[in-house]
C-alpha positions as semicolon CSV with decimal commas, in nm:
position;residue;x (nm);y (nm);z (nm)
1;M;-0,157;-1,453;4,806
2;L;-0,206;-1,092;4,700
3;S;-0,433;-0,857;4,884
4;P;-0,735;-0,732;4,687
5;D;-0,567;-0,393;4,642
6;M;-0,244;-0,553;4,514
7;D;-0,440;-0,782;4,281
8;A;-0,635;-0,484;4,139
9;A;-0,309;-0,294;4,086
10;R;-0,157;-0,595;3,908
11;Q;-0,460;-0,627;3,681
12;A;-0,455;-0,255;3,602
13;G;-0,084;-0,279;3,517
14;E;-0,145;-0,577;3,288
15;A;-0,429;-0,391;3,112
16;A;-0,211;-0,083;3,064
17;L;0,069;-0,299;2,923
18;A;-0,173;-0,471;2,684
19;Q;-0,293;-0,130;2,560
20;R;0,065;-0,012;2,505
21;L;0,153;-0,329;2,315
22;E;-0,155;-0,290;2,096
23;R;-0,066;0,074;2,026
24;L;0,292;-0,024;1,947
25;D;0,168;-0,291;1,706
26;R;-0,047;-0,032;1,522
27;V;0,245;0,214;1,500
28;E;0,480;-0,056;1,370
29;A;0,214;-0,171;1,122
30;R;0,177;0,183;0,986
31;L;0,554;0,212;0,947
32;D;0,577;-0,129;0,779
33;I;0,295;-0,043;0,538
34;A;0,452;0,293;0,452
35;E;0,776;0,107;0,382
36;L;0,586;-0,139;0,159
37;I;0,433;0,148;-0,040
38;H;0,767;0,322;-0,079
39;T;0,937;-0,005;-0,176
40;Y;0,681;-0,046;-0,455
41;A;0,756;0,311;-0,573
42;R;1,130;0,244;-0,556
43;C;1,090;-0,070;-0,769
44;I;0,908;0,135;-1,033
45;R;1,159;0,421;-1,015
46;Y;1,464;0,196;-1,058
47;D;1,302;-0,008;-1,340
48;Q;1,266;-0,319;-1,125
49;P;0,899;-0,398;-1,194
50;D;0,984;-0,768;-1,187
51;Q;1,025;-0,734;-0,809
52;V;0,677;-0,590;-0,752
53;G;0,491;-0,924;-0,750
54;A;0,667;-1,028;-0,430
55;L;0,500;-0,734;-0,253
56;F;0,153;-0,888;-0,305
57;T;-0,027;-1,170;-0,128
58;E;-0,070;-1,493;-0,327
59;D;-0,425;-1,386;-0,411
60;G;-0,338;-1,016;-0,441
61;A;-0,473;-0,797;-0,719
62;F;-0,366;-0,485;-0,907
63;E;-0,619;-0,270;-1,091
64;L;-0,565;0,037;-1,309
65;R;-0,851;0,281;-1,350
66;Q;-0,906;0,606;-1,538
67;G;-1,100;0,859;-1,335
68;H;-1,134;1,198;-1,174
69;P;-1,021;1,299;-0,825
70;D;-1,359;1,441;-0,724
71;K;-1,601;1,197;-0,888
72;S;-1,683;0,836;-0,811
73;E;-1,712;0,733;-1,178
74;F;-1,419;0,550;-1,333
75;T;-1,326;0,311;-1,611
76;V;-1,124;-0,003;-1,539
77;S;-0,831;-0,029;-1,781
78;Y;-0,720;-0,369;-1,651
79;R;-0,716;-0,589;-1,343
80;H;-0,471;-0,868;-1,265
81;E;-0,549;-1,115;-0,988
82;G;-0,295;-1,335;-0,817
83;R;0,071;-1,271;-0,741
84;A;0,182;-1,448;-1,060
85;A;-0,049;-1,234;-1,278
86;V;0,068;-0,912;-1,111
87;H;0,429;-1,023;-1,157
88;A;0,371;-1,102;-1,527
89;Q;0,206;-0,765;-1,594
90;M;0,471;-0,565;-1,413
91;S;0,764;-0,762;-1,556
92;H;0,629;-0,690;-1,904
93;N;0,705;-0,320;-1,840
94;K;1,075;-0,370;-1,765
95;G;1,294;-0,153;-1,983
96;T;1,012;0,077;-2,093
97;A;0,963;0,443;-2,007
98;H;0,843;0,455;-1,647
99;P;0,745;0,714;-1,391
100;V;0,961;0,848;-1,114
101;P;0,682;0,821;-0,854
102;L;0,649;1,067;-0,571
103;I;0,411;0,956;-0,295
104;H;0,204;1,216;-0,109
105;N;-0,068;1,230;0,158
106;L;-0,026;0,874;0,282
107;I;-0,298;0,768;0,526
108;V;-0,291;0,418;0,682
109;E;-0,571;0,265;0,889
110;V;-0,487;-0,059;1,075
111;D;-0,730;-0,318;1,208
112;G;-0,544;-0,621;1,342
113;D;-0,387;-0,811;1,051
114;H;-0,575;-0,604;0,792
115;A;-0,525;-0,244;0,686
116;T;-0,622;0,010;0,425
117;S;-0,430;0,303;0,287
118;T;-0,462;0,584;0,039
119;C;-0,199;0,806;-0,116
120;V;-0,153;1,032;-0,415
121;M;0,117;0,957;-0,670
122;N;0,264;1,217;-0,898
123;G;0,543;1,127;-1,136
124;T;0,723;1,236;-1,446
125;I;0,778;0,965;-1,705
126;Y;1,155;0,975;-1,719
127;G;1,295;1,057;-2,062
128;T;0,965;1,193;-2,194
129;V;0,751;1,503;-2,163
130;H;0,474;1,298;-2,001
131;A;0,358;1,293;-1,640
132;I;0,109;1,090;-1,442
133;M;-0,100;1,171;-1,138
134;G;-0,348;0,961;-0,949
135;E;-0,450;0,795;-0,627
136;Y;-0,374;0,454;-0,482
137;R;-0,639;0,284;-0,268
138;D;-0,484;-0,021;-0,109
139;T;-0,585;-0,305;0,114
140;H;-0,312;-0,484;0,305
141;R;-0,285;-0,811;0,489
142;R;-0,022;-0,927;0,735
143;V;0,099;-1,273;0,632
144;D;0,349;-1,452;0,856
145;G;0,433;-1,119;1,020
146;K;0,493;-0,936;0,690
147;W;0,262;-0,670;0,544
148;L;0,172;-0,720;0,177
149;F;-0,069;-0,572;-0,075
150;A;-0,394;-0,769;-0,088
151;E;-0,531;-0,525;-0,345
152;R;-0,381;-0,218;-0,507
153;I;-0,606;0,008;-0,712
154;F;-0,454;0,303;-0,896
155;T;-0,693;0,559;-1,040
156;M;-0,513;0,775;-1,293
157;F;-0,650;1,127;-1,300
158;A;-0,684;1,165;-1,676
159;S;-0,705;1,543;-1,680
160;A;-0,391;1,570;-1,465
161;S;-0,191;1,314;-1,665
162;S;-0,040;1,350;-2,010
163;L;-0,047;0,983;-2,113
């Protein structure tokens, strides 16, 4: 049997370990989500939009908006709900002119198996004189240990884009 002092020290050690493990989980989650976001961008860059659907949850959604970076008003261009619908929309774009996306200002907030993130995307449409700029606002969910997009909303900044 442990003395009261030894038992208190053991409990304090267990609490400290639990805090470290929780912190490590948040750090790993942020890294995994950043990798998810960059994998999406890489699929677009290398004209592999048919691989994007697999990055979403079964009930995931993708929405494209037209808006302004400093105003809350926007217009929804389209919204696709469900992995299959996202896959169909993205696959439709294969072989067309596409952006070379550059991701900036990535912020990830983690809360257990759920997370949110924002980032700015700027990209030239390869082979054209056009460019696109906007902001992603994402929600993520960890499913079977893997982070996926639960919802991805891209607001294209119309005045900063030439499409």
